[in-house]
C-alpha positions in Angstrom: 26.3 -45.2 -14.6 23.8 -44.3 -11.9 25.3 -40.8 -11.6 25.1 -40.3 -15.4 21.4 -41.3 -15.3 20.7 -38.9 -12.5 22.4 -36.0 -14.3 20.5 -36.9 -17.5 17.2 -37.0 -15.6 17.9 -33.7 -14.0 18.7 -32.1 -17.3 15.4 -33.3 -18.8 13.2 -32.7 -15.7 10.3 -30.4 -16.6 10.5 -26.8 -15.5 7.6 -25.5 -13.2 4.7 -24.6 -15.5 3.5 -21.1 -16.0 0.3 -22.1 -14.2 2.3 -23.0 -11.1 4.1 -19.6 -11.3 0.7 -17.9 -11.6 -0.7 -19.8 -8.6 2.3 -18.9 -6.5 2.0 -15.2 -7.6 -1.7 -15.1 -6.7 -0.9 -16.5 -3.2 1.8 -13.9 -2.7 -0.5 -11.1 -3.9 -3.2 -12.3 -1.4 -0.7 -12.5 1.5 0.6 -9.1 0.7 -2.8 -7.5 0.2 -2.7 -6.2 3.8 -5.8 -8.0 5.0 -4.1 -11.2 6.3 -1.4 -9.3 8.1 -3.7 -6.8 9.7 -6.2 -9.5 10.7 -3.4 -11.6 12.3 -1.9 -8.7 14.2 -5.3 -7.4 15.2 -6.3 -10.8 16.5 -3.0 -11.0 18.4 -3.7 -7.7 20.1 -7.2 -8.7 21.0 -5.9 -12.0 22.5 -3.8 -9.9 24.8 -6.7 -7.7 25.7 -5.7 -4.7 23.7 -8.8 -3.6 21.8 -9.2 -0.9 19.2 -11.8 1.2 21.1 -11.1 3.0 24.3 -14.9 3.6 24.6 -17.8 3.0 22.2 -17.1 4.7 18.9 -13.7 6.1 20.1 -10.6 4.6 18.5 -7.4 4.3 20.5 -4.6 6.4 19.0 -2.0 3.9 20.4 -3.9 0.9 18.8 -3.9 2.5 15.4 -0.2 3.5 15.7 1.0 0.0 16.8 -1.2 -1.9 14.4 0.0 0.2 11.5 3.7 -0.1 12.4 3.5 -3.8 13.1 1.6 -4.4 9.9 4.2 -2.3 8.0 7.0 -4.4 9.3 5.2 -7.7 8.6 4.2 -6.7 5.1 7.6 -5.3 4.1 9.2 -8.5 5.5 6.9 -10.6 3.4 7.7 -8.6 0.2 11.5 -9.0 0.8 11.1 -12.7 1.6 9.1 -13.4 -1.6 11.6 -11.5 -3.8 14.6 -13.3 -2.3 12.8 -16.7 -2.7 12.4 -16.1 -6.4 16.0 -14.8 -6.8 14.9 -11.3 -7.5 16.8 -8.3 -6.2 14.7 -6.0 -4.0 16.6 -3.0 -5.2 15.8 -3.8 -8.9 12.1 -4.4 -8.3 11.5 -1.6 -5.7 14.0 1.1 -6.4 14.9 0.5 -10.0 18.2 1.5 -11.6 17.7 5.3 -11.7 19.5 7.5 -9.1 17.4 7.6 -5.9 18.1 11.3 -5.4 16.7 12.1 -8.8 13.6 10.0 -8.2 13.1 11.7 -4.8 13.3 15.1 -6.5 10.7 14.0 -9.1 8.4 12.9 -6.3 8.3 16.3 -4.6 6.2 18.2 -7.3 4.1 15.1 -7.6 2.8 15.9 -4.0 1.1 18.9 -5.5 -0.3 16.9 -8.4 -1.7 14.4 -5.9 -3.3 17.1 -3.8 -4.8 18.7 -6.9 -6.1 15.4 -8.2 -7.5 14.3 -4.8 -9.2 17.6 -4.1 -10.7 18.0 -7.6 -12.0 14.4 -7.6 -13.5 14.8 -4.1 -15.3 18.0 -5.1 -16.6 16.4 -8.3 -17.9 13.3 -6.5 -19.6 15.3 -3.8 -21.2 17.6 -6.4 -22.4 15.0 -8.9 -22.8 12.0 -6.5 -23.5 13.4 -3.0 -25.0 10.1 -2.0 -21.4 8.7 -1.9 -20.7 10.8 1.2 -21.6 8.0 3.5 -19.5 9.2 6.5 -20.0 12.7 7.8 -16.8 12.9 9.8 -13.6 10.9 9.0 -13.1 8.6 12.0 -9.3 8.8 11.6 -9.4 12.6 12.0 -11.1 12.1 15.4 -7.7 10.7 16.5 -6.1 14.1 16.1 -7.1 15.5 19.5 -3.8 17.1 20.4 -0.4 18.1 18.9 1.2 14.9 20.3 -1.5 12.8 18.6 -0.8 14.7 15.3 2.9 14.0 15.5 2.3 10.3 16.2 -0.2 10.1 13.4 2.2 11.9 11.0 4.8 9.3 11.7 2.3 6.5 11.0 1.2 8.0 7.7 4.8 8.4 6.7 5.7 4.8 7.5 2.5 3.0 6.8 1.0 5.3 4.2 4.1 6.3 2.2 6.7 3.6 2.7 4.6 0.5 3.3 1.9 1.1 0.8 4.2 2.1 -2.1 6.6 -0.9 -1.4 3.5 -3.0 -1.4 2.1 -1.5 -4.5 5.4 -1.9 -6.4 5.6 -5.6 -5.4 2.0 -6.3 -6.4 2.3 -4.5 -9.7 5.6 -6.3 -10.4 3.8 -9.6 -9.8 0.9 -8.6 -12.1 3.3 -7.4 -14.8 5.2 -10.7 -14.9 2.6 -13.3 -14.1 -0.9 -12.0 -13.7 -2.1 -10.2 -16.9 0.2 -7.2 -17.1 0.8 -3.9 -15.3 -2.4 -2.2 -16.4 -4.5 -5.0 -14.9 -2.4 -4.7 -11.8 -3.2 -1.0 -11.5 -6.9 -1.6 -11.8 -7.0 -4.4 -9.3 -4.7 -2.8 -6.7 -6.5 0.6 -7.0 -9.9 -0.9 -6.4 -8.5 -2.8 -3.4 -6.8 0.4 -2.2 -10.0 2.3 -2.4 -12.0 -0.4 -0.7 -9.6 -0.4 2.1 -10.6 3.2 2.8 -14.4 2.7 2.9 -14.2 3.3 6.7 -13.7 7.0 5.7 -16.7 7.1 3.4 -17.5 5.9 -0.2 -16.4 9.3 -1.6 -13.0 8.9 0.1 -12.7 5.4 -1.2 -13.2 6.7 -4.8 -10.6 9.4 -4.3 -8.0 7.0 -2.7 -8.6 4.5 -5.5 -7.9 7.0 -8.2 -4.8 8.2 -6.3 -3.7 4.6 -6.0 -4.0 4.4 -9.8 -2.0 7.6 -10.1 0.9 6.3 -7.9 0.8 2.9 -9.5 1.1 4.4 -13.0 4.1 6.4 -11.9 5.8 3.2 -10.6 5.1 1.4 -13.9 6.5 4.3 -15.9 9.7 4.7 -13.8 10.1 1.2 -12.3 10.9 2.8 -9.0 8.7 3.3 -5.9 10.7 6.3 -4.7 8.8 9.1 -6.6 5.3 7.7 -5.7 6.5 7.1 -2.1 7.5 10.7 -1.8 4.3 11.9 -3.4 2.1 9.7 -1.2 3.9 10.5 2.0 3.8 14.2 1.3 0.1 14.0 0.4 -0.8 12.3 3.6 1.3 14.7 5.7 -0.4 17.7 4.0 -3.8 16.2 4.9 -2.8 16.2 8.6 -1.4 19.7 8.4 -4.6 20.9 6.8 -6.8 19.3 9.4 -4.7 20.7 12.3 -4.9 24.2 10.8 -8.7 23.9 10.7 -8.8 22.8 14.3 
């Protein structure tokens, strides 16, 4: 009798409301926004006496490298944890069901598209809105003082720029698509946040990176795989380093 009542109550227990799902999704989006993880890791480094500046105004290459790699590991771990917690397969959400090799091949020419988009937008912004050039020299470029620094930074942009940010973007867009107003809203919100995260490099750079974020986000929504945007993003960042080293 008691067992039957328990089963009957379980069968008629209310499912979690859509509001609850949305609240959980918002919390997951905030935790995977990059700011909490970087703040936690940066605070930990500082607690052990490892500061970002070797001297006033001069960033440590090692600090940027280790912060970026540690943040990448933490953020990707959170994404995988949240997907498993909801019974979602990471492969389905992040890689999709299309052949990975084909998605990789599609991403290669998109490197050139990203370079053309970024370059044309930057030129347009500096021509029509020169006041947005709020930083004369990109502080991250100051880290490229030698070929070994360039190699270390290339590894960082490959892992933290290409892999981490596109896995992060895919997860956030998936959450928006299911619970938070749709994929288009997700592209707008994540692109604005992506651009704001690059204000250190100047307002003009923030505009460019925001539009590039929208470009890569749209590719993910169309293909439901982060592979092509990952390849495009990583290739774009690596080409920026190559271009800077050639100038030097």
